MDTraj code that builds the backbone (N, CA, C; nanometers):
import mdtraj as md
import numpy as np

residues = "UNK UNK UNK UNK UNK UNK UNK UNK UNK UNK UNK UNK UNK UNK UNK UNK UNK UNK UNK UNK UNK UNK UNK UNK UNK UNK UNK UNK UNK UNK UNK UNK UNK UNK UNK UNK UNK UNK UNK UNK UNK UNK UNK UNK UNK UNK UNK UNK UNK UNK UNK UNK UNK UNK UNK UNK UNK UNK UNK UNK UNK UNK UNK UNK UNK UNK UNK UNK UNK UNK UNK UNK UNK UNK UNK UNK UNK UNK UNK UNK UNK UNK UNK UNK UNK UNK UNK UNK UNK UNK UNK UNK UNK UNK UNK UNK UNK UNK UNK UNK UNK UNK UNK UNK UNK UNK UNK UNK UNK UNK UNK UNK UNK UNK UNK UNK UNK UNK UNK UNK UNK UNK UNK UNK UNK UNK UNK UNK UNK UNK UNK UNK UNK UNK UNK UNK UNK UNK UNK UNK UNK UNK UNK UNK UNK UNK UNK UNK UNK UNK UNK UNK UNK UNK UNK UNK UNK UNK UNK UNK UNK UNK UNK UNK UNK UNK UNK UNK UNK UNK UNK UNK UNK UNK UNK UNK UNK UNK UNK UNK UNK UNK UNK UNK UNK UNK UNK UNK UNK UNK UNK UNK UNK UNK UNK UNK UNK UNK UNK UNK UNK UNK UNK UNK UNK UNK UNK UNK UNK UNK UNK UNK UNK UNK UNK UNK UNK UNK UNK UNK UNK UNK".split()
xyz = np.array([
    [3.8945, -0.4570, -1.0783],
    [3.7860, -0.3944, -1.0026],
    [3.6802, -0.5002, -0.9692],
    [3.6397, -0.5099, -0.8408],
    [3.5384, -0.6099, -0.8063],
    [3.4058, -0.5798, -0.8746],
    [3.3272, -0.6842, -0.8946],
    [3.1971, -0.6675, -0.9592],
    [3.1074, -0.5818, -0.8703],
    [3.0353, -0.4878, -0.9283],
    [2.9472, -0.4025, -0.8478],
    [2.8311, -0.4823, -0.7914],
    [2.7742, -0.4340, -0.6811],
    [2.6593, -0.5018, -0.6221],
    [2.5293, -0.4353, -0.6657],
    [2.5332, -0.3681, -0.7791],
    [2.4123, -0.3125, -0.8375],
    [2.4041, -0.3569, -0.9830],
    [2.2857, -0.3372, -1.0405],
    [2.2651, -0.3685, -1.1817],
    [2.1864, -0.2551, -1.2444],
    [2.2302, -0.2055, -1.3589],
    [2.1586, -0.1017, -1.4326],
    [2.0962, -0.1667, -1.5554],
    [1.9662, -0.1468, -1.5730],
    [1.8986, -0.2082, -1.6865],
    [1.7806, -0.1209, -1.7295],
    [1.7409, -0.1306, -1.8555],
    [1.6319, -0.0453, -1.9045],
    [1.4961, -0.0887, -1.8518],
    [1.4092, 0.0083, -1.8373],
    [1.2696, -0.0157, -1.7998],
    [1.1850, 0.0650, -1.8980],
    [1.1636, 0.0083, -2.0152],
    [1.0992, 0.0839, -2.1211],
    [1.2013, 0.1733, -2.1909],
    [1.1503, 0.2662, -2.2741],
    [1.2409, 0.3501, -2.3526],
    [1.2651, 0.4867, -2.2907],
    [1.2113, 0.5127, -2.1701],
    [1.2308, 0.6423, -2.1052],
    [1.2623, 0.6282, -1.9562],
    [1.3055, 0.5119, -1.9170],
    [1.3365, 0.4886, -1.7750],
    [1.4415, 0.3794, -1.7650],
    [1.5316, 0.3934, -1.6677],
    [1.6238, 0.2853, -1.6347],
    [1.6173, 0.2608, -1.4853],
    [1.6547, 0.1413, -1.4458],
    [1.6545, 0.1025, -1.3052],
    [1.7962, 0.0729, -1.2587],
    [1.8276, 0.1216, -1.1386],
    [1.9476, 0.0804, -1.0670],
    [1.8996, -0.0110, -0.9556],
    [1.9315, -0.1398, -0.9638],
    [1.8755, -0.2394, -0.8730],
    [1.9827, -0.2932, -0.7796],
    [1.9465, -0.3051, -0.6519],
    [2.0372, -0.3560, -0.5486],
    [1.9812, -0.4856, -0.4907],
    [1.9788, -0.5914, -0.5688],
    [1.9334, -0.7202, -0.5196],
    [1.7832, -0.7288, -0.5057],
    [1.7391, -0.8232, -0.4216],
    [1.5964, -0.8490, -0.4054],
    [1.5526, -0.8496, -0.2597],
    [1.6440, -0.8270, -0.1674],
    [1.6120, -0.8353, -0.0250],
    [1.5578, -0.7021, 0.0255],
    [1.4367, -0.7048, 0.0808],
    [1.3761, -0.5841, 0.1364],
    [1.4215, -0.5699, 0.2813],
    [1.5121, -0.4768, 0.3054],
    [1.5592, -0.4513, 0.4406],
    [1.5998, -0.3049, 0.4499],
    [1.6193, -0.2583, 0.5736],
    [1.6457, -0.1166, 0.5962],
    [1.7757, -0.0718, 0.5310],
    [1.8794, -0.1550, 0.5347],
    [2.0072, -0.1163, 0.4774],
    [1.9953, -0.0916, 0.3265],
    [1.9280, -0.1838, 0.2570],
    [1.9077, -0.1664, 0.1136],
    [1.8216, -0.0444, 0.0855],
    [1.7175, -0.0255, 0.1669],
    [1.6313, 0.0907, 0.1492],
    [1.7069, 0.2209, 0.1653],
    [1.7938, 0.2286, 0.2670],
    [1.8731, 0.3510, 0.2869],
    [1.9710, 0.3717, 0.1716],
    [2.0224, 0.2645, 0.1154],
    [2.1149, 0.2778, 0.0017],
    [2.0412, 0.3333, -0.1201],
    [1.9212, 0.2868, -0.1428],
    [1.8422, 0.3400, -0.2535],
    [1.8167, 0.4894, -0.2345],
    [1.7887, 0.5316, -0.1126],
    [1.7649, 0.6731, -0.0848],
    [1.8925, 0.7545, -0.1088],
    [2.0074, 0.6986, -0.0697],
    [2.1341, 0.7691, -0.0903],
    [2.1641, 0.7857, -0.2389],
    [2.1392, 0.6811, -0.3173],
    [2.1617, 0.6901, -0.4614],
    [2.0658, 0.7906, -0.5244],
    [1.9413, 0.7920, -0.4786],
    [1.8452, 0.8885, -0.5320],
    [1.8911, 1.0319, -0.5043],
    [1.9424, 1.0572, -0.3830],
    [1.9937, 1.1914, -0.3519],
    [2.1122, 1.2266, -0.4417],
    [2.2006, 1.1295, -0.4622],
    [2.3176, 1.1518, -0.5463],
    [2.2773, 1.1885, -0.6886],
    [2.1827, 1.1140, -0.7453],
    [2.1430, 1.1370, -0.8837],
    [2.0632, 1.2658, -0.8989],
    [1.9795, 1.2967, -0.7996],
    [1.9063, 1.4237, -0.8072],
    [2.0025, 1.5420, -0.8025],
    [2.1027, 1.5322, -0.7161],
    [2.1969, 1.6427, -0.7008],
    [2.2894, 1.6598, -0.8193],
    [2.3026, 1.5547, -0.9028],
    [2.3948, 1.5611, -1.0156],
    [2.3405, 1.6446, -1.1303],
    [2.2083, 1.6647, -1.1344],
    [2.1503, 1.7420, -1.2432],
    [2.1808, 1.6835, -1.3803],
    [2.1654, 1.5530, -1.3947],
    [2.1977, 1.4862, -1.5206],
    [2.1069, 1.5359, -1.6326],
    [2.1624, 1.5726, -1.7477],
    [2.0822, 1.6226, -1.8591],
    [1.9765, 1.5211, -1.9027],
    [1.8563, 1.5680, -1.9239],
    [1.7488, 1.4827, -1.9731],
    [1.6732, 1.4074, -1.8666],
    [1.7245, 1.4033, -1.7430],
    [1.6555, 1.3292, -1.6360],
    [1.5368, 1.4112, -1.5867],
    [1.4195, 1.3493, -1.5848],
    [1.2968, 1.4185, -1.5448],
    [1.2499, 1.3807, -1.4052],
    [1.2909, 1.2645, -1.3543],
    [1.2495, 1.2248, -1.2194],
    [1.3389, 1.1113, -1.1720],
    [1.3592, 1.1055, -1.0400],
    [1.4352, 0.9985, -0.9758],
    [1.3498, 0.9452, -0.8616],
    [1.3167, 0.8160, -0.8651],
    [1.2193, 0.7594, -0.7713],
    [1.2797, 0.6386, -0.7007],
    [1.3086, 0.6493, -0.5703],
    [1.3590, 0.5324, -0.4962],
    [1.2453, 0.4394, -0.4557],
    [1.2768, 0.3110, -0.4431],
    [1.1795, 0.2136, -0.3945],
    [1.2500, 0.1177, -0.2994],
    [1.1958, -0.0009, -0.2799],
    [1.2514, -0.0948, -0.1828],
    [1.3945, -0.1362, -0.2172],
    [1.4159, -0.1788, -0.3414],
    [1.5462, -0.2340, -0.3795],
    [1.6013, -0.1702, -0.5063],
    [1.5392, -0.0646, -0.5548],
    [1.5820, -0.0059, -0.6815],
    [1.5552, 0.1437, -0.6836],
    [1.6215, 0.2100, -0.7766],
    [1.5981, 0.3518, -0.8037],
    [1.5630, 0.3646, -0.9511],
    [1.4468, 0.4215, -0.9785],
    [1.4042, 0.4436, -1.1166],
    [1.4485, 0.5829, -1.1599],
    [1.5118, 0.5892, -1.2744],
    [1.5570, 0.7168, -1.3306],
    [1.4807, 0.7397, -1.4605],
    [1.3869, 0.8339, -1.4575],
    [1.3082, 0.8664, -1.5759],
    [1.3810, 0.9755, -1.6552],
    [1.3794, 0.9615, -1.7855],
    [1.4508, 1.0588, -1.8675],
    [1.3778, 1.0798, -1.9999],
    [1.4049, 1.1936, -2.0629],
    [1.3453, 1.2274, -2.1920],
    [1.4541, 1.2227, -2.2986],
    [1.4493, 1.1258, -2.3897],
    [1.5514, 1.1206, -2.4943],
    [1.5553, 1.2468, -2.5801],
    [1.4405, 1.3127, -2.5925],
    [1.4386, 1.4383, -2.6675],
    [1.4195, 1.4165, -2.8160],
    [1.3723, 1.5193, -2.8870],
    [1.3496, 1.5061, -3.0307],
    [1.4808, 1.4947, -3.1071],
    [1.4800, 1.4091, -3.2092],
    [1.5972, 1.3936, -3.2970],
    [1.7238, 1.3587, -3.2184],
    [1.7053, 1.2836, -3.1091],
    [1.8208, 1.2401, -3.0329],
    [1.8891, 1.3484, -2.9525],
    [1.8169, 1.4595, -2.9237],
    [1.8789, 1.5692, -2.8493],
    [1.9064, 1.5323, -2.7045],
    [1.8253, 1.4427, -2.6482],
    [1.8456, 1.4002, -2.5108],
    [1.9384, 1.2802, -2.5043],
    [1.9653, 1.2305, -2.3822],
    [2.0588, 1.1179, -2.3683],
    [1.9973, 0.9876, -2.4169],
    [2.0804, 0.9009, -2.4708],
    [2.0370, 0.7643, -2.4993],
    [2.0480, 0.6831, -2.3706],
    [1.9887, 0.5654, -2.3727],
    [1.9988, 0.4776, -2.2553],
    [2.1453, 0.4476, -2.2231],
    [2.2235, 0.4141, -2.3236],
    [2.3632, 0.3786, -2.2993],
    [2.4423, 0.4966, -2.2443],
    [2.4153, 0.6168, -2.2943],
    [2.4855, 0.7349, -2.2440],
    [2.4515, 0.7601, -2.0979],
    [2.3227, 0.7557, -2.0649],
    [2.2805, 0.7826, -1.9273],
    [2.3288, 0.6718, -1.8342],
    [2.3152, 0.5472, -1.8767],
    [2.3607, 0.4353, -1.7937],
    [2.5098, 0.4456, -1.7674],
    [2.5866, 0.4863, -1.8679],
    [2.7305, 0.5002, -1.8502],
    [2.7663, 0.6072, -1.7491],
    [2.6961, 0.7211, -1.7536],
    [2.7239, 0.8286, -1.6581],
    [2.6878, 0.7855, -1.5161],
    [2.5749, 0.7172, -1.5024],
    [2.5329, 0.6725, -1.3693],
    [2.6291, 0.5676, -1.3161],
    [2.6708, 0.4756, -1.4002],
    [2.7651, 0.3720, -1.3562],
    [2.8953, 0.4346, -1.3076],
    [2.9459, 0.5363, -1.3787],
    [3.0690, 0.6030, -1.3374],
    [3.0513, 0.6701, -1.2019],
    [2.9343, 0.7303, -1.1776],
    [2.9080, 0.7958, -1.0493],
    [2.9048, 0.6935, -0.9364],
    [2.8417, 0.5802, -0.9599],
    [2.8314, 0.4782, -0.8554],
    [2.9680, 0.4169, -0.8248],
    [3.0486, 0.3958, -0.9280],
    [3.1825, 0.3415, -0.9051],
    [3.2680, 0.4400, -0.8248],
    [3.2414, 0.5690, -0.8395],
    [3.3172, 0.6698, -0.7649],
    [3.2811, 0.6703, -0.6171],
    [3.1686, 0.6084, -0.5807],
    [3.1292, 0.6008, -0.4404],
    [2.9932, 0.6621, -0.4171],
    [2.9188, 0.6016, -0.3246],
    [2.7852, 0.6494, -0.2899],
    [2.7933, 0.7179, -0.1542],
    [2.7932, 0.8509, -0.1497],
    [2.8026, 0.9200, -0.0207],
    [2.6770, 0.8985, 0.0625],
    [2.6967, 0.8848, 0.1925],
    [2.5818, 0.8643, 0.2807],
    [2.4920, 0.9867, 0.2819],
    [2.5511, 1.1063, 0.2730],
    [2.4717, 1.2284, 0.2730],
    [2.4179, 1.2601, 0.4114],
    [2.3542, 1.3728, 0.4225],
    [2.2977, 1.4163, 0.5501],
    [2.1743, 1.3344, 0.5835],
    [2.1659, 1.2913, 0.7077],
    [2.0498, 1.2139, 0.7517],
    [1.9351, 1.3106, 0.7814],
    [1.8398, 1.3160, 0.6887],
    [1.7248, 1.4056, 0.7059],
    [1.6017, 1.3306, 0.7555],
    [1.6188, 1.2018, 0.7891],
    [1.5060, 1.1224, 0.8358],
    [1.4533, 1.1764, 0.9689],
    [1.3230, 1.1688, 0.9843],
    [1.2583, 1.2161, 1.1058],
    [1.2031, 1.0978, 1.1843],
    [1.1872, 1.1172, 1.3133],
    [1.1205, 1.0188, 1.3987],
    [0.9767, 1.0637, 1.4179],
    [0.8825, 0.9823, 1.3718],
    [0.7416, 1.0211, 1.3712],
    [0.6583, 0.9125, 1.4379],
    [0.5732, 0.9544, 1.5294],
    [0.4793, 0.8623, 1.5923],
    [0.3441, 0.8709, 1.5211],
    [0.2871, 0.7545, 1.4941],
    [0.1569, 0.7458, 1.4283],
    [0.0574, 0.6864, 1.5277],
    [-0.0360, 0.7672, 1.5816],
    [-0.1364, 0.7119, 1.6734],
    [-0.2365, 0.6261, 1.5964],
    [-0.2753, 0.5135, 1.6568],
    [-0.3649, 0.4196, 1.5883],
    [-0.4729, 0.3713, 1.6841],
    [-0.5983, 0.3754, 1.6381],
    [-0.7077, 0.3053, 1.7048],
    [-0.7114, 0.1648, 1.6455],
    [-0.6762, 0.0643, 1.7249],
    [-0.6694, -0.0727, 1.6751],
    [-0.8016, -0.1462, 1.6975],
    [-0.8337, -0.2344, 1.6034],
    [-0.9451, -0.3251, 1.6187],
    [-1.0815, -0.2605, 1.6083],
    [-1.1842, -0.3409, 1.6381],
    [-1.3217, -0.2915, 1.6333],
    [-1.3611, -0.2518, 1.4925],
    [-1.4470, -0.1523, 1.4828],
    [-1.4947, -0.1089, 1.3506],
    [-1.3827, -0.0475, 1.2677],
    [-1.2771, 0.0013, 1.3352],
    [-1.1664, 0.0645, 1.2633],
    [-1.0616, -0.0368, 1.2169],
    [-1.0639, -0.1559, 1.2754],
    [-0.9663, -0.2591, 1.2392],
    [-1.0341, -0.3921, 1.2178],
    [-1.1162, -0.4045, 1.1123],
    [-1.1988, -0.5249, 1.0947],
    [-1.1197, -0.6526, 1.0700],
    [-0.9919, -0.6412, 1.0341],
    [-0.9137, -0.7623, 1.0050],
    [-0.8203, -0.8025, 1.1184],
    [-0.8239, -0.7306, 1.2296],
    [-0.7319, -0.7614, 1.3393],
    [-0.7518, -0.9035, 1.3912],
    [-0.8755, -0.9443, 1.4100],
    [-0.9017, -1.0798, 1.4606],
    [-0.8534, -1.1853, 1.3614],
    [-0.8733, -1.1613, 1.2321],
    [-0.8273, -1.2571, 1.1311],
    [-0.6744, -1.2675, 1.1301],
    [-0.6065, -1.1531, 1.1441],
    [-0.4604, -1.1539, 1.1494],
    [-0.4125, -1.2323, 1.2713],
    [-0.4807, -1.2122, 1.3853],
    [-0.4436, -1.2833, 1.5072],
    [-0.4576, -1.4346, 1.4874],
    [-0.5678, -1.4771, 1.4265],
    [-0.5861, -1.6207, 1.4035],
    [-0.4808, -1.6755, 1.3076],
    [-0.4512, -1.5998, 1.2022],
    [-0.3545, -1.6471, 1.1023],
    [-0.2140, -1.6593, 1.1596],
    [-0.1805, -1.5764, 1.2566],
    [-0.0460, -1.5762, 1.3143],
    [-0.0353, -1.6609, 1.4405],
    [-0.1490, -1.7053, 1.4925],
    [-0.1471, -1.7805, 1.6175],
    [-0.1244, -1.6932, 1.7391],
    [-0.1476, -1.5625, 1.7245],
    [-0.1295, -1.4670, 1.8329],
    [-0.2646, -1.4148, 1.8794],
    [-0.2644, -1.3481, 1.9922],
    [-0.3839, -1.2771, 2.0348],
    [-0.3840, -1.1395, 1.9685],
    [-0.5010, -1.0742, 1.9609],
    [-0.5031, -0.9376, 1.9063],
    [-0.4080, -0.8437, 1.9797],
    [-0.4006, -0.8568, 2.1114],
    [-0.3088, -0.7706, 2.1883],
    [-0.1635, -0.7981, 2.1509],
    [-0.1296, -0.9245, 2.1238],
    [0.0079, -0.9570, 2.0840],
    [0.0386, -0.9017, 1.9450],
    [-0.0593, -0.9042, 1.8553],
    [-0.0398, -0.8436, 1.7223],
    [-0.0124, -0.6940, 1.7380],
    [-0.0906, -0.6275, 1.8220],
    [-0.0717, -0.4838, 1.8447],
    [0.0660, -0.4571, 1.9048],
    [0.1068, -0.5410, 1.9997],
    [0.2376, -0.5228, 2.0634],
    [0.3504, -0.5337, 1.9617],
    [0.3406, -0.6290, 1.8687],
    [0.4428, -0.6421, 1.7659],
    [0.4396, -0.5240, 1.6694],
    [0.3192, -0.4798, 1.6364],
    [0.3067, -0.3708, 1.5392],
    [0.3574, -0.2383, 1.5956],
    [0.3517, -0.2205, 1.7251],
    [0.3952, -0.0953, 1.7862],
    [0.5421, -0.0975, 1.8278],
    [0.6138, -0.2029, 1.7919],
    [0.7568, -0.2051, 1.8205],
    [0.8284, -0.0986, 1.7375],
    [0.9371, -0.0408, 1.7901],
    [1.0142, 0.0579, 1.7121],
    [1.0956, -0.0100, 1.6027],
    [1.1587, 0.0719, 1.5192],
    [1.2485, 0.0188, 1.4179],
    [1.1902, 0.0102, 1.2785],
    [1.0794, 0.0807, 1.2523],
    [1.0184, 0.0779, 1.1198],
    [1.0633, 0.1979, 1.0372],
    [1.0726, 0.1786, 0.9059],
    [1.1162, 0.2848, 0.8172],
    [1.0194, 0.2991, 0.7008],
    [1.0008, 0.4226, 0.6544],
    [0.9243, 0.4456, 0.5322],
    [1.0166, 0.4145, 0.4146],
    [0.9849, 0.3100, 0.3394],
    [1.0686, 0.2720, 0.2265],
    [1.0372, 0.3558, 0.1033],
    [0.9094, 0.3817, 0.0812],
    [0.8721, 0.4523, -0.0410],
    [0.7294, 0.5037, -0.0290],
    [0.6940, 0.5942, -0.1194],
    [0.5567, 0.6396, -0.1370],
    [0.5108, 0.5915, -0.2738],
    [0.3904, 0.5388, -0.2810],
    [0.3431, 0.4887, -0.4092],
    [0.1969, 0.4527, -0.4048],
    [0.1439, 0.4089, -0.5180],
    [0.0052, 0.3670, -0.5359],
    [-0.0892, 0.4862, -0.5398],
    [-0.0719, 0.5807, -0.4469],
    [-0.1532, 0.7022, -0.4427],
    [-0.0705, 0.8097, -0.3737],
    [-0.1000, 0.9375, -0.3939],
    [-0.0236, 1.0450, -0.3292],
    [-0.0225, 1.0304, -0.1769],
    [0.0980, 1.0313, -0.1191],
    [0.1117, 1.0220, 0.0254],
    [0.0942, 0.8839, 0.0836],
    [0.0897, 0.7812, -0.0003],
    [0.0639, 0.6438, 0.0431],
    [0.1972, 0.5766, 0.0781],
    [0.2286, 0.5578, 0.2098],
    [0.3600, 0.5057, 0.2488],
    [0.3624, 0.3534, 0.2598],
    [0.4793, 0.2976, 0.2309],
    [0.5074, 0.1575, 0.2565],
    [0.6104, 0.1531, 0.3687],
    [0.5728, 0.0921, 0.4817],
    [0.6503, 0.0990, 0.6054],
    [0.6873, -0.0422, 0.6505],
    [0.8092, -0.0615, 0.6973],
    [0.8507, -0.1915, 0.7474],
    [0.9947, -0.1839, 0.7966],
    [1.0576, -0.2974, 0.8227],
    [1.0014, -0.4303, 0.8048],
    [0.9650, -0.4821, 0.9441],
    [0.8433, -0.5361, 0.9580],
    [0.7959, -0.5800, 1.0886],
    [0.8520, -0.7173, 1.1271],
    [0.8239, -0.7545, 1.2510],
    [0.8605, -0.8861, 1.3038],
    [0.8108, -0.9957, 1.2090],
    [0.8913, -1.1021, 1.1968],
    [0.8578, -1.2130, 1.1079],
    [0.7188, -1.2702, 1.1368],
    [0.6743, -1.2605, 1.2621],
    [0.5432, -1.3159, 1.2970],
    [0.4277, -1.2390, 1.2334],
    [0.4547, -1.1207, 1.1799],
    [0.3507, -1.0441, 1.1102],
    [0.3600, -1.0630, 0.9587],
    [0.4196, -1.1727, 0.9171],
    [0.4314, -1.2021, 0.7743],
    [0.3035, -1.2704, 0.7258],
    [0.1979, -1.1924, 0.7108],
    [0.0690, -1.2435, 0.6642],
    [0.0457, -1.1957, 0.5211],
    [-0.0220, -1.2771, 0.4394],
    [-0.0480, -1.2350, 0.3010],
    [-0.1589, -1.1307, 0.2946],
    [-0.1754, -1.0734, 0.1788],
    [-0.2885, -0.9830, 0.1575],
    [-0.4195, -1.0620, 0.1621],
    [-0.5284, -0.9924, 0.1729],
    [-0.6598, -1.0559, 0.1730],
    [-0.6846, -1.1277, 0.0406],
    [-0.7540, -1.2395, 0.0484],
    [-0.7863, -1.3138, -0.0734],
    [-0.8764, -1.2321, -0.1652],
    [-0.9647, -1.1509, -0.1049],
    [-1.0558, -1.0664, -0.1829],
    [-1.0341, -0.9210, -0.1428],
    [-0.9811, -0.8379, -0.2315],
    [-0.9609, -0.6962, -0.1977],
    [-1.0940, -0.6247, -0.1762],
    [-1.0873, -0.5160, -0.1033],
    [-1.2040, -0.4295, -0.0852],
    [-1.2061, -0.3232, -0.1948],
    [-1.3250, -0.2878, -0.2369],
    [-1.3358, -0.1820, -0.3385],
    [-1.3145, -0.0441, -0.2789],
    [-1.3332, -0.0305, -0.1466],
    [-1.3142, 0.0993, -0.0820],
    [-1.2656, 0.0786, 0.0607],
    [-1.1470, 0.1331, 0.0908],
    [-1.0899, 0.1296, 0.2256],
    [-1.0908, 0.2731, 0.2784],
    [-1.1431, 0.2969, 0.4001],
    [-1.1546, 0.4338, 0.4503],
    [-1.0205, 0.5048, 0.4655],
    [-1.0225, 0.6360, 0.4516],
    [-0.9031, 0.7183, 0.4697],
    [-0.8468, 0.6982, 0.6106],
    [-0.7165, 0.6886, 0.6197],
    [-0.6503, 0.6721, 0.7484],
    [-0.6360, 0.5289, 0.7940],
    [-0.6907, 0.4341, 0.7182],
    [-0.6817, 0.2935, 0.7584],
    [-0.5365, 0.2478, 0.7611],
    [-0.5021, 0.1742, 0.8664],
    [-0.3679, 0.1185, 0.8841],
    [-0.3778, -0.0306, 0.8556],
    [-0.3028, -0.0777, 0.7563],
    [-0.3188, -0.2153, 0.7113],
    [-0.1824, -0.2818, 0.6935],
    [-0.1793, -0.4136, 0.7140],
    [-0.0526, -0.4871, 0.7059],
    [-0.0610, -0.6024, 0.6068],
    [0.0556, -0.6402, 0.5567],
    [0.0746, -0.7599, 0.4738],
    [0.2242, -0.7744, 0.4510],
    [0.2700, -0.8985, 0.4458],
    [0.4099, -0.9277, 0.4104],
    [0.5105, -0.8479, 0.4942],
    [0.4843, -0.8390, 0.6246],
    [0.5735, -0.7700, 0.7196],
    [0.5835, -0.6192, 0.6928],
    [0.4843, -0.5634, 0.6262],
    [0.4832, -0.4212, 0.5975],
    [0.3491, -0.3607, 0.6371],
    [0.3500, -0.2272, 0.6492],
    [0.2277, -0.1523, 0.6769],
    [0.2086, -0.0476, 0.5686],
    [0.0831, -0.0287, 0.5292],
    [0.0469, 0.0864, 0.4478],
    [-0.0598, 0.1644, 0.5240],
    [-0.0660, 0.2935, 0.4966],
    [-0.1707, 0.3785, 0.5533],
    [-0.2406, 0.4456, 0.4363],
    [-0.3711, 0.4278, 0.4272],
    [-0.4462, 0.4805, 0.3140],
    [-0.4688, 0.6311, 0.3312],
    [-0.4126, 0.7136, 0.2410],
    [-0.4232, 0.8582, 0.2563],
    [-0.5594, 0.9138, 0.2149],
    [-0.6393, 0.8310, 0.1501],
    [-0.7737, 0.8695, 0.1088],
    [-0.8547, 0.7419, 0.0935],
    [-0.9806, 0.7561, 0.0610],
    [-1.0649, 0.6381, 0.0401],
    [-1.0228, 0.5714, -0.0907],
    [-0.9723, 0.4481, -0.0803],
    [-0.9120, 0.3811, -0.1953],
    [-0.9466, 0.2319, -0.1940],
    [-0.9387, 0.1665, -0.3088],
    [-0.9474, 0.0205, -0.3081],
    [-0.8197, -0.0379, -0.2486],
    [-0.8288, -0.1572, -0.1925],
    [-0.7086, -0.2160, -0.1345],
    [-0.7323, -0.3558, -0.0821],
    [-0.6246, -0.4347, -0.0807],
    [-0.6360, -0.5732, -0.0363],
    [-0.5546, -0.6071, 0.0863],
    [-0.5020, -0.5042, 0.1553],
    [-0.4244, -0.5307, 0.2759],
    [-0.5170, -0.5527, 0.3956],
    [-0.4629, -0.6098, 0.5031],
    [-0.5409, -0.6430, 0.6226],
    [-0.5512, -0.5201, 0.7131],
    [-0.6702, -0.4647, 0.7247],
    [-0.6912, -0.3415, 0.8012],
    [-0.7010, -0.3754, 0.9496],
    [-0.6045, -0.3253, 1.0287],
    [-0.6034, -0.3554, 1.1722],
    [-0.6316, -0.2327, 1.2582],
    [-0.6436, -0.1146, 1.1957],
    [-0.6701, 0.0057, 1.2739],
    [-0.6851, 0.1269, 1.1854],
    [-0.6915, 0.2420, 1.2490],
    [-0.7036, 0.3679, 1.1759],
    [-0.6298, 0.4767, 1.2528],
    [-0.5705, 0.5707, 1.1797],
    [-0.5057, 0.6848, 1.2431],
    [-0.5842, 0.8114, 1.2127],
    [-0.5925, 0.9040, 1.3080],
    [-0.6600, 1.0307, 1.2800],
    [-0.5735, 1.1277, 1.1997],
    [-0.4467, 1.0955, 1.1812],
    [-0.3577, 1.1855, 1.1087],
    [-0.3930, 1.1884, 0.9604],
    [-0.3731, 1.3045, 0.9003],
    [-0.3982, 1.3184, 0.7570],
    [-0.2673, 1.2965, 0.6830],
    [-0.2628, 1.1914, 0.6039],
    [-0.1377, 1.1534, 0.5378],
    [-0.1028, 1.2437, 0.4202],
    [-0.2044, 1.2996, 0.3538],
    [-0.1772, 1.3820, 0.2360],
    [-0.2684, 1.5031, 0.2361],
    [-0.2072, 1.6212, 0.2225],
    [-0.2814, 1.7470, 0.2195],
    [-0.2143, 1.8383, 0.1180],
    [-0.2779, 1.8626, 0.0020],
    [-0.2151, 1.9458, -0.1013],
    [-0.1814, 2.0866, -0.0540],
    [-0.2497, 2.1337, 0.0510],
    [-0.2233, 2.2688, 0.1015],
    [-0.1054, 2.2736, 0.1979],
    [-0.0502, 2.1556, 0.2313],
    [0.0597, 2.1478, 0.3266],
    [0.1915, 2.1365, 0.2506],
    [0.2987, 2.1821, 0.3136],
    [0.4318, 2.1713, 0.2529],
    [0.5276, 2.1013, 0.3489],
    [0.5741, 1.9795, 0.3165],
    [0.5336, 1.9035, 0.1983],
    [0.3942, 1.8441, 0.2137],
    [0.3330, 1.8102, 0.1027],
    [0.1949, 1.7617, 0.1057],
    [0.1839, 1.6264, 0.1758],
    [0.2877, 1.5429, 0.1649],
    [0.2868, 1.4103, 0.2279],
    [0.3401, 1.4194, 0.3700],
    [0.2651, 1.3661, 0.4653],
    [0.3082, 1.3676, 0.6049],
    [0.4384, 1.2901, 0.6228],
    [0.4487, 1.1758, 0.5561],
    [0.5666, 1.0902, 0.5687],
    [0.6505, 1.0992, 0.4418],
    [0.7824, 1.0846, 0.4590],
    [0.8754, 1.0869, 0.3476],
    [0.9641, 0.9623, 0.3531],
    [1.0120, 0.9134, 0.2380],
    [1.1023, 0.7984, 0.2395],
    [1.2215, 0.8217, 0.3318],
    [1.2505, 0.7217, 0.4127],
    [1.3598, 0.7317, 0.5084],
    [1.3144, 0.7656, 0.6487],
    [1.1946, 0.8207, 0.6652],
    [1.1449, 0.8547, 0.7983],
    [1.1341, 0.7291, 0.8843],
    [1.1640, 0.7452, 1.0128],
    [1.1497, 0.6365, 1.1098],
    [1.0138, 0.6503, 1.1777],
    [0.9389, 0.5410, 1.1793],
    [0.7996, 0.5448, 1.2258],
    [0.7806, 0.4509, 1.3437],
    [0.7063, 0.5009, 1.4432],
    [0.6608, 0.4127, 1.5513],
    [0.5095, 0.4301, 1.5665],
    [0.4382, 0.3192, 1.5625],
    [0.2942, 0.3212, 1.5820],
    [0.2637, 0.3192, 1.7313],
    [0.1671, 0.3982, 1.7718],
    [0.1307, 0.4122, 1.9130],
    [-0.0179, 0.3809, 1.9279],
    [-0.0501, 0.2856, 2.0140],
    [-0.1904, 0.2463, 2.0343],
    [-0.2631, 0.3521, 2.1155],
    [-0.3816, 0.3890, 2.0690],
    [-0.4668, 0.4839, 2.1405],
    [-0.5660, 0.4096, 2.2286],
])
top = md.Topology()
chain = top.add_chain()
for i, resn in enumerate(residues, 1):
    res = top.add_residue(resn, chain, resSeq=i)
    for name in ("N", "CA", "C"):
        top.add_atom(name, md.element.get_by_symbol(name[0]), res)
traj = md.Trajectory(xyz[None], top)
């Protein structure tokens, strides 16, 4: 049997990771989503949550009192057997979503800095950012907080040297060929290039998060 292209390893005493390399790309991201669907649907005993990310799937579990729940080796063995049996693509539930953005000015205080760092004009930065082909890889950091990418190589700018203690809700910010959108007023060190009027997280909405992992996103300049 050929060596698998994944690795299962512990992450503390109540979580294990299924890792698919280190390359952040859409294919790997979709594979993580497929594995997460597979594991959620399996109803594995003791599993409390399954969380996909860029290159890995975290499987949280409760060992249980007096060893009543699964051990790491037991759970890892069951997951490994499932993966060797094949990872079904599953139904494509991804949506195509447009995110309107007011770029620059008071809403995008870092747009000029990004343009200088990339050797582009602000309009060229906006043109690259509004290209199609972006995917929501994961939600994290705060409820409804999406990580979106992967953008053109020319938008490979680092985070700000000094983070802000408060970034306004709806701010659209980039770093490392990715975009995040702040669902509420939060601290953050990404480069803010615009703002969207859309509400990313609403507890009264179902689902509460506007964006979900796997969704295809296109930014639209207002």
